[in-house]
NUTI-757868 format. One line per field, with one value per residue (C-alpha): residue in three letters; x, y, z. Coordinates in nm, 4 decimals. Example, Ala and Ser with C-alpha at 12.3 -4.5 7.8 and 13.67 -1.06 7.14 Angstrom:
<nodes>
residuo = c(ALA / SER) $
px = c(1.2300 / 1.3670) $
py = c(-0.4500 / -0.1060) $
pz = c(0.7800 / 0.7140) $
</nodes>
This chain:
<nodes>
residuo = c(MET / THR / PHE / SER / ILE / ASN / ALA / THR / LEU / ILE / THR / LEU / PHE / ILE / LEU / GLN / PHE / SER / PRO / THR / ILE / LYS / ALA / GLU / ASP / ARG / VAL / LEU / ALA / ASN / ILE / PHE / ALA / THR / HIS / SER / LEU / THR / GLY / THR / MET / VAL / ILE / SER / SER / LEU / ASN / ASN / ASP / ARG / VAL / TYR / ARG / TYR / ASN / LYS / GLU / ARG / ALA / ASN / GLN / PRO / PHE / THR / VAL / ALA / SER / THR / PHE / LYS / ILE / VAL / ASN / THR / LEU / ILE / GLY / LEU / GLU / GLU / GLY / VAL / VAL / LYS / ASP / LYS / GLU / ALA / ILE / PHE / HIS / TRP / ASP / GLY / HIS / LYS / TYR / ASP / TYR / ALA / ALA / TRP / ASN / HIS / ASP / GLN / THR / LEU / GLU / SER / ALA / TYR / LYS / VAL / SER / CYS / VAL / TRP / CYS / TYR / GLN / GLN / LEU / ALA / ARG / ARG / VAL / GLY / ALA / ASP / THR / TYR / ARG / ARG / ASN / ILE / LYS / THR / LEU / GLY / TYR / GLY / GLU / LEU / THR / GLU / PRO / PHE / ASP / VAL / THR / MET / PHE / TRP / LEU / ASP / GLY / SER / LEU / THR / MET / SER / ALA / SER / GLU / GLN / VAL / ASP / PHE / LEU / LYS / LYS / VAL / TYR / HIS / ARG / THR / LEU / PRO / PHE / SER / ALA / SER / ALA / PHE / ASN / THR / LEU / GLN / GLN / ILE / MET / VAL / ALA / GLU / LYS / THR / ASP / SER / TYR / THR / ILE / ARG / ALA / LYS / SER / GLY / TRP / ALA / THR / SER / SER / THR / PRO / GLY / ILE / GLY / TRP / TYR / VAL / GLY / TYR / VAL / GLU / THR / THR / ASP / ASP / VAL / TRP / PHE / PHE / ALA / THR / ASN / ILE / ASP / VAL / SER / ASP / ASN / SER / VAL / LEU / PRO / LEU / ARG / GLN / GLN / ILE / VAL / THR / GLU / ALA / PHE / GLN / ALA / LEU / GLY / ILE / ILE / ASN) $
px = c(4.9442 / 5.0068 / 4.8516 / 4.8000 / 4.8384 / 4.7549 / 5.0809 / 4.9563 / 4.8969 / 5.2460 / 5.3915 / 5.1854 / 5.3034 / 5.6734 / 5.6406 / 5.4710 / 5.7430 / 6.0510 / 6.2940 / 6.4771 / 6.2049 / 6.1131 / 5.7539 / 5.6720 / 5.8275 / 5.6306 / 5.3177 / 5.4017 / 5.4951 / 5.1584 / 4.9944 / 5.1799 / 5.1040 / 4.7376 / 4.6941 / 4.9312 / 5.1534 / 5.5199 / 5.6883 / 5.8388 / 5.7549 / 5.9607 / 5.8161 / 6.0456 / 5.9895 / 6.1016 / 6.1451 / 6.3469 / 6.5311 / 6.2295 / 6.2235 / 5.9743 / 6.0698 / 5.9366 / 6.1622 / 6.4952 / 6.6520 / 6.3791 / 6.3716 / 6.7180 / 6.6405 / 6.5778 / 6.2670 / 6.1076 / 5.9899 / 5.6711 / 5.4515 / 5.6104 / 5.8407 / 5.5664 / 5.6731 / 6.0163 / 5.8877 / 5.6337 / 5.9196 / 6.1329 / 5.8416 / 5.7764 / 6.1270 / 6.1977 / 5.8868 / 5.7256 / 5.4341 / 5.3366 / 5.1278 / 4.8755 / 4.6227 / 4.8499 / 4.6505 / 4.7306 / 4.5245 / 4.3707 / 4.4253 / 4.1116 / 4.2770 / 4.0529 / 4.2392 / 4.1296 / 4.1089 / 3.8119 / 3.9567 / 4.2310 / 3.9960 / 3.9715 / 4.1884 / 4.3711 / 4.5316 / 4.8672 / 4.6722 / 4.4280 / 4.6946 / 4.8812 / 4.5679 / 4.4635 / 4.8198 / 4.7699 / 5.0556 / 4.9975 / 4.9970 / 5.3357 / 5.4566 / 5.3666 / 5.5612 / 5.8598 / 5.8878 / 5.9013 / 6.1616 / 6.3902 / 6.6387 / 6.9409 / 6.7402 / 6.6309 / 6.9766 / 7.1222 / 6.8471 / 6.8444 / 7.2229 / 7.2172 / 6.9295 / 7.0836 / 6.7482 / 6.7783 / 6.9752 / 6.9069 / 7.0219 / 7.1385 / 7.0143 / 6.6550 / 6.3291 / 6.2238 / 5.8587 / 5.8987 / 6.2158 / 6.0303 / 5.7862 / 6.0044 / 6.2688 / 6.5286 / 6.4876 / 6.4973 / 6.4956 / 6.4614 / 6.1962 / 6.4704 / 6.5925 / 6.2350 / 6.2029 / 6.5377 / 6.4403 / 6.0966 / 6.2716 / 6.4622 / 6.1402 / 5.9813 / 6.2795 / 6.3134 / 6.6774 / 6.6596 / 6.7538 / 6.3960 / 6.2066 / 5.9691 / 5.6941 / 5.7642 / 5.7636 / 5.4453 / 5.2589 / 5.3845 / 5.2793 / 4.9262 / 4.8743 / 5.0241 / 4.7427 / 4.5819 / 4.3840 / 4.3194 / 4.1428 / 4.1488 / 4.4317 / 4.6495 / 4.7323 / 4.8777 / 5.0788 / 5.1605 / 5.1881 / 5.1053 / 5.2753 / 5.2388 / 5.5224 / 5.4137 / 5.7536 / 5.8447 / 5.6736 / 5.5121 / 5.4431 / 5.5439 / 5.2978 / 5.4227 / 5.2781 / 5.5171 / 5.4893 / 5.4544 / 5.1814 / 5.1817 / 5.0265 / 4.9809 / 5.3168 / 5.5332 / 5.5827 / 5.6263 / 5.7795 / 5.6810 / 5.7491 / 5.6030 / 5.6134 / 5.4439 / 5.4335 / 5.1241 / 4.9980 / 4.6683 / 4.4711 / 4.2823 / 4.5946 / 4.6372 / 4.4028 / 4.6145 / 4.8973 / 4.7298 / 4.5344 / 4.8300 / 4.9947 / 4.6795 / 4.6549 / 5.0262 / 4.9681 / 4.6704 / 4.8464 / 5.1467 / 4.9326 / 5.0481 / 4.6995 / 4.3501) $
py = c(9.9797 / 9.6479 / 9.5807 / 9.2309 / 9.2129 / 8.9134 / 8.7445 / 8.6941 / 9.0654 / 9.1409 / 8.8972 / 9.0538 / 9.4062 / 9.3008 / 9.1320 / 9.4214 / 9.6733 / 9.4554 / 9.5858 / 9.2550 / 9.0421 / 9.0449 / 9.1464 / 8.7941 / 8.6197 / 8.8501 / 8.7172 / 8.3657 / 8.4823 / 8.6630 / 8.3282 / 8.1384 / 8.4164 / 8.4340 / 8.0655 / 8.0827 / 7.8128 / 7.7301 / 7.5914 / 7.6810 / 7.6981 / 7.6906 / 7.7549 / 7.7469 / 7.8193 / 7.5888 / 7.8651 / 8.1175 / 8.1722 / 8.2970 / 8.1217 / 8.2238 / 8.1163 / 8.1439 / 8.0668 / 8.0036 / 7.8445 / 7.5815 / 7.5277 / 7.3804 / 7.1718 / 6.7983 / 6.6381 / 6.2943 / 6.2515 / 6.0545 / 5.9701 / 6.2138 / 5.9113 / 5.7421 / 5.9498 / 5.7731 / 5.4590 / 5.4277 / 5.4573 / 5.2053 / 4.9568 / 4.9876 / 4.9693 / 4.6624 / 4.4930 / 4.4610 / 4.6365 / 4.6286 / 4.9386 / 5.1683 / 4.8844 / 4.6475 / 4.5059 / 4.5181 / 4.2812 / 4.3915 / 4.1399 / 4.2376 / 4.4548 / 4.7510 / 5.0849 / 5.4153 / 5.5433 / 5.3767 / 5.4372 / 5.1807 / 4.9023 / 4.7217 / 4.6113 / 4.8835 / 4.9506 / 5.1231 / 5.4387 / 5.4320 / 5.3428 / 5.6513 / 5.8731 / 5.7715 / 5.7418 / 5.3767 / 5.2903 / 4.9146 / 4.9034 / 5.0595 / 4.8457 / 4.5428 / 4.6920 / 4.7696 / 4.4074 / 4.2967 / 4.5613 / 4.4793 / 4.6878 / 4.6369 / 4.7750 / 5.0766 / 5.1442 / 5.1263 / 5.3462 / 5.6107 / 5.6425 / 5.6517 / 5.9064 / 6.1304 / 6.1263 / 6.2751 / 6.1106 / 5.7454 / 5.6453 / 5.2869 / 5.0435 / 5.0922 / 4.9128 / 4.8291 / 4.8900 / 5.2024 / 5.4004 / 5.6822 / 5.7307 / 5.6786 / 5.9388 / 5.7175 / 5.8947 / 6.2773 / 6.5618 / 6.9354 / 7.1210 / 7.2665 / 6.9107 / 6.8039 / 7.0786 / 6.9810 / 6.6156 / 6.6976 / 6.8795 / 6.5613 / 6.3714 / 6.6158 / 6.6239 / 6.2422 / 6.2623 / 5.9853 / 5.6164 / 5.4940 / 5.3726 / 5.5883 / 5.3471 / 5.4078 / 5.7832 / 5.7689 / 5.5691 / 5.8052 / 6.1054 / 5.9595 / 5.8778 / 6.2005 / 6.4191 / 6.5887 / 6.8677 / 6.9366 / 7.2250 / 7.3865 / 7.6107 / 7.4090 / 7.0600 / 6.9969 / 6.6739 / 6.6213 / 6.4180 / 6.4932 / 6.3489 / 6.3414 / 6.2305 / 6.1507 / 6.0282 / 6.3746 / 6.6241 / 6.8185 / 6.6137 / 6.7361 / 6.7804 / 6.7866 / 6.8882 / 6.8672 / 6.8492 / 7.0723 / 7.2711 / 7.2939 / 7.6097 / 7.7209 / 7.9022 / 7.7527 / 7.4670 / 7.5572 / 7.3095 / 7.3465 / 7.1984 / 7.3012 / 7.1533 / 7.2639 / 7.1729 / 6.9629 / 6.9755 / 6.8047 / 6.6577 / 6.9849 / 7.1456 / 6.8747 / 7.0349 / 7.3526 / 7.1741 / 7.1926 / 7.5049 / 7.7326 / 7.6198 / 7.6962 / 8.0349 / 8.1025 / 8.0093 / 8.2369 / 8.5293 / 8.4984 / 8.4888 / 8.1314 / 8.0094 / 8.1959) $
pz = c(19.5645 / 19.3856 / 19.0504 / 18.9058 / 18.5276 / 18.3156 / 18.2112 / 17.8578 / 17.8190 / 17.9452 / 17.6933 / 17.4151 / 17.5125 / 17.5204 / 17.1838 / 17.0160 / 17.1122 / 17.1108 / 16.8447 / 16.8249 / 16.6818 / 16.3098 / 16.2262 / 16.0866 / 16.3859 / 16.6191 / 16.4467 / 16.5633 / 16.9091 / 16.9403 / 16.8523 / 17.1213 / 17.3731 / 17.2892 / 17.3685 / 17.6619 / 17.5073 / 17.5662 / 17.2546 / 16.9245 / 16.5535 / 16.2395 / 15.8942 / 15.5926 / 15.2201 / 14.9420 / 14.6864 / 14.8775 / 15.2009 / 15.4030 / 15.7430 / 16.0189 / 16.3612 / 16.7137 / 17.0099 / 16.8274 / 17.1314 / 17.1712 / 16.7852 / 16.8249 / 17.1351 / 17.0825 / 17.2129 / 17.1947 / 16.8306 / 16.9328 / 16.6436 / 16.4060 / 16.3570 / 16.1682 / 15.8651 / 15.8481 / 15.9986 / 15.7101 / 15.4660 / 15.6362 / 15.6660 / 15.2988 / 15.1926 / 15.3890 / 15.2581 / 15.6056 / 15.4605 / 15.0908 / 15.0332 / 15.2013 / 15.2102 / 15.4122 / 15.7054 / 16.0801 / 16.2651 / 16.6057 / 16.8921 / 17.0753 / 17.3401 / 17.4327 / 17.3994 / 17.5293 / 17.1683 / 17.0045 / 16.6596 / 16.7421 / 16.8387 / 16.5055 / 16.2188 / 16.0382 / 15.7049 / 15.6879 / 15.5709 / 15.8560 / 16.1133 / 16.0031 / 16.0089 / 16.3678 / 16.4888 / 16.5911 / 16.8208 / 16.8358 / 16.4562 / 16.4343 / 16.7106 / 16.5066 / 16.2211 / 16.4419 / 16.5661 / 16.2059 / 16.1055 / 16.3928 / 16.5967 / 16.3651 / 16.0693 / 16.2633 / 16.3901 / 16.0378 / 15.8848 / 16.1574 / 16.1159 / 15.7398 / 15.7330 / 15.9991 / 16.1768 / 16.5267 / 16.8164 / 16.9116 / 17.2636 / 17.3047 / 17.4124 / 17.3065 / 17.3043 / 16.9498 / 17.0205 / 17.2207 / 17.1307 / 16.9469 / 17.2507 / 17.5511 / 17.5009 / 17.3246 / 16.9890 / 16.9938 / 16.7345 / 16.7269 / 16.5319 / 16.3103 / 16.2256 / 16.1614 / 15.8904 / 15.7408 / 15.7258 / 15.5727 / 15.2918 / 15.2179 / 15.2171 / 14.9750 / 14.7467 / 14.7646 / 14.8363 / 15.0956 / 15.0025 / 14.9498 / 14.6384 / 14.4425 / 14.5438 / 14.9126 / 14.8620 / 14.6568 / 14.9282 / 15.2025 / 15.0075 / 14.9776 / 15.3456 / 15.4765 / 15.3405 / 15.6451 / 15.4507 / 15.0865 / 14.9212 / 14.5774 / 14.6822 / 14.9126 / 15.0412 / 15.3871 / 15.4506 / 15.8099 / 16.1234 / 16.4817 / 16.7866 / 17.1583 / 17.3943 / 17.7477 / 17.8698 / 18.0156 / 18.2324 / 18.0817 / 17.7790 / 17.4362 / 17.1498 / 16.7836 / 16.4496 / 16.1528 / 15.7752 / 15.4759 / 15.2908 / 14.9140 / 14.7758 / 14.4222 / 14.4269 / 14.6958 / 14.9468 / 15.3189 / 15.5627 / 15.9197 / 16.2647 / 16.5959 / 16.9445 / 17.2563 / 17.6210 / 17.6947 / 18.0613 / 17.9808 / 17.6877 / 17.6258 / 17.4786 / 17.2003 / 16.9391 / 16.9604 / 16.7848 / 16.4500 / 16.5308 / 16.5871 / 16.2699 / 16.0697 / 16.2387 / 16.1486 / 15.7870 / 15.7727 / 15.9525 / 15.7191 / 15.4083 / 15.3255 / 15.3041 / 15.3042) $
</nodes>
């Protein structure tokens, strides 16, 4: 007699009784299994050496950075004087995009919030390939393949980075050890706010790379609590649009399960 058992239940059973997985990492694994997701997550504390990780091999595998590049792209644009502050205007050319939120003029802040591709492509043309090449090398930000399209390189697979590298870079952003002005860091800090409560603030950026099959969904950033700062990066395989909200959802579930936020 042959029995058919749900693959998710099998995965959960294996995770529950595997002696090689730390209890905290098993929490993350359970979240991925519950949602039937393929991906990775890294969560790292500022104040101590605590690191929670799911799928270590994938955590070290580079993927297209997609719109997570808007974090460093914002810093570069501000530092180079291409945009002055968070109120800098990007003028819409009238082209109708599938995302209604893109179909009007944007400020730098709103462009970041709605992940407006055409806005940052305008910025990229003004920054120029040589400036990007220099900055990416100086910052040690991922791997950039030459030659590259200055308006597409963060979307088309030319610029890649792993989840572990994202976390390391975010720590440099938080500590302000990168060669950018205080003004640039202050503006970025303001526009990165994704969620704010009395007990925590999440600063983050999502991303969705469609240059590969399956696509790759990102959510990276850091959460400031009353007693610590936790840096995080997750990426998941995206087979269709319905998966996209899970990028943020599984991070929130992980924070709650680990007691980082209530």
